[in-house]
N, C-alpha and C positions, 0 to 999 in steps of 0.2 A: 282271258282278255276280252273286253267288250269294245267292239269297233263300230262306230257310228259314222256313216259316210253320206254326204250330200243330202241330208234329211230336210225336207220341206213340208210344211203343212199350212194351208190357208182355210179358214172356216167359211161357211156359206155367207156370213155377213161381211166378208172381205178382210177380216183380221188375219194377218200373216203371223201365226204363232211360232213357226219355226222357219228360219231362213238360212238354208245351206249349212246345216250344223255338221261339223266334223269333230269327233273326239276319239281318243284312244285311252281306255281306262283299264289299268291292271289291278291285281289283288291289293287290298288294303282300303283305307278310307279315302274317298274322293269327294271333295266339296264342290258343289255347283252353287255358286254365290251370285245372287242377283236380286233386284227389287221385285216387289209384288207386281204381277202383271207382265213379267219379262218373258214368260213362256216356259218356265221351269216345269210346271205341273204338266203341261202338254207333252214335254219331252219325257217326263217320268211315266206318264200313261202310255206313251208310245212304246217305250222300252218294256213296260209290263204287259204288253199285248192287249191293252184295254181300248186302243184305237189304232188305226193305221195312219201312216203318213201319206202324203200325195206322191212323193218321190223319195228315193234314197234307200239305204239299207241299214239294218241293225243286226250285227252278228256277234253272238256270244259263244266262245269255245267251239266254233264251227257250226253252231246252230243259227240258221237264218230265221230271225224272229218272225218275219212276215210269212215265210213259207211254212214254218213248223211251229206255230204258236203253242200247241199243246206240249211240245218238248221243252220249250222255254218255261212254261208254267210249272213243270215238274221240278225245276231247279231254281225257282224264283221265290223270294220272300218279299212281300210288299206291305209297307206301312204308308198309306196315302195320307194326304193332309187332313182330309175329313173322312172318317169311317164310322159307320153305324154299328151299334151293338144291340142285342136283345136285352132290354133293361131288367127283365124278370128272370134271366138265366144267370147262373153262377159262372165265374171264370173257369172253374174246374170242369163243369158240364160242357161249356162251349168249346174249350180246348180239346176235350175228349171227342166231341163230335167232329171237329175239324181234323183231328188226327186220324179218325176212322176214314174220313173222306180221302185223306192223303195216303191211305193204304196200310195203316197199322191196324190189322184186323184182330189180333189177340187182345182180349179185354185186359189181361194182366200186363201185357207189354204197354198198352196205352196208358194204364194207370201209372206205371212207373215212369213212362216218358213224360206224361203231363206233370207229375210231381217234380221231376227234374227241371222242367221248363219254368214252373212256378217258383221254384227256389232260385233259379237263375235270374229272374226278373224281380225277386224280392216280394213276391205276392203269395207265397204259400200259406201264410197265416190268414190271408183274406180269400182263400180259394172258394169258400162256401158263400161268400157275399155276392149278392146280385150285381151285375155289371152296371146297372142303373144307379147304384149307390157309390160307385167308385169316384174318387177325385180325378181331376184332370191328369195329374201325374201317374196315378195308378192305371188310368185308362190307357195312357200312352205305353206304359210297361206291358199291359195286356196286349196292346197292338203289336209290340215287338215279339211277345211270346208266340202269338198266332203266326207272325211272319217267319219265325224260326222253325216251325214244324216242317219236318222233312229234310233238315240240314241243308238249306239252299246254298248254292254257289254264288248267287247274285242276290243282293239285298238292296231294296230301294226304300229310303225313308224321306218323306216329303214334309218339310217344315216341322220336324218332330219336337222341337223345344219351345215353340211359340206358346206363350201363356203359362209356362211352368215356373214354379217358384225356384229360387236358387238351389235349394237342397235337391229337389227332384231333377233339376237340370244336371247337376253334378253326377247324380246316380245314373242318369240317362247317358251322359258322356262316357262314363266308365264302362257301361254295357256295350255301347257302340264301338268303343276302342277294342274290346275283346273280340267282337264279331269280325272286325277288320283283319284279324290275324289269319283267318282261314277262308275268307270269301272276298269278292268284290262288293264293297258297300258304297253306295252313292247317297250322299247326304245333300239334299236340296234345301237351301235355306236363304234367308235374307239377313241372318244374324252373323256378323263377321266373327265374333268370338267363338262360335261353334266350329268354324273352319280353322281358326288359329289353334284351338285346343285339340282338335281331332285329326286333321287331314295333312298328309304329306304331299298330296297333289290336289290341284283345284283348277277350276275355270271360272272366270267371270262371265256371266250370261246376261245379255240385255237386249230387249226388243227382238227376241227370237234368234239371236246370233251369239256365237262364242266370241267374246271380245279378246280374251287372252287366256292361255293355259300355262300352268307351271307350278313350281314349288312356292307355297305361300311366302316364306321368308325371302326367297330370291326375287319374287315379284315386288314385295315391299321395298327391298333394297334399291330398286331402280329409281326410287324417289329420294334417296339419301342426299341430304344437303340442299333439297329443293322445296322443303315445306317450312312455312313461317307462320307465326301466330301473332295476333295483336288484339288487345282489348279495344272494343269499339262500343259506340252507342247503338242500341238495337235499331233505332230509327235510321241509322246510316247504312244498314245492311244492303239495301238496293244499290247505293252508290258504290260500295266495294264490289258487288257482283258485276257491275259494269266495268270497273277499272282493273279487276284482277281475276285470276282463275281461282275462284273460291271452291275449296274442297268441302268445308263444313262450317256451320255456325253453332255455337253451343254455350251453355252457362257453366262457369267454373267458379266456385266460391262466391257466388252471387254476382259475378262479373260476366258480361257478354263478350265472347271471344269469336274470332274468325281465323280459320286456317286457310292459307292460300298456297298455291303452287307457283314457283317462280324459278327460272334458271339463274337469276341474279338476285341480290338482296332487294326486296321490293320497296324499301324506303324507311323513313323515320317511324319509330314506334313498333316496328316488326322485330321479332326475335326468332332465330332458327330453333326448330324443335325436332326431336327425334320422331321421325314418321313411323307409322305402323300400317298394318294391312288395311285398316279402315280408310286411311288417307289414300292408299293406292286404289282401293275399291271405288271411292268417290271420284277419283281422278279418271279411272279407266272407263266408268260408265258415262262420263261426260266428255271425255276426249279419246274415244277408242281408236281413232285413226292414227294417233301419235304414240300409242303404247307399243 
């Protein structure tokens, strides 16, 4: 269990990145869903012992992360949003090097261990290729491989599917779901489908704060019967934003549509629609005090 209590962080420029964050996260896939700039990466770096908070505590399986960062690092796997690679080094060589640092001293054991990792992330046939020649998806899978060295109990992945093509994204989803069977996996993302497809528990995070936490479907269900759609002219968007609680505007079959939240039928031209987690997400980050 990962317990985060009263966590606060303000940067020297005055930006409050974390505002009294409280979370309880158990084994399995946990989605941290929020817009870019919400403070998700700050929270991930804090859990990963890469920076300290101003106040509060982070405790994982009895380990106080701030008091014993080295203990935390021994059981942690981290795939940050942006990570560098040595472009002229092969995946096999790099993973072998990391495995040695992580304490696998026998050359034979490391070779077997690295081969298993490369097979797990579907990179074995590319093991001799330099990392600088990897595609975005291959690089992300390499990132997961290095994060798995040492069989971590806590795995953090920050915006892992941004920029991946659909095939690579599906592969990545399958791999992440497997990891969640034996560890606490925190998926930090702004992509709603990632949470829908992978997570049994989640929190919406915005402006450094936890807006709401719960099961994705249960959270989505709180808007049942309260989401309506209407075809509108694009130039009328501002008028609708002033008159209604607009959740989203989007194109469908060449027509411009607006989804709104309303306790009662909002009027002529609107039709009720089956809401989803995306509607709830947009609602919660704009109306957190009413969720």
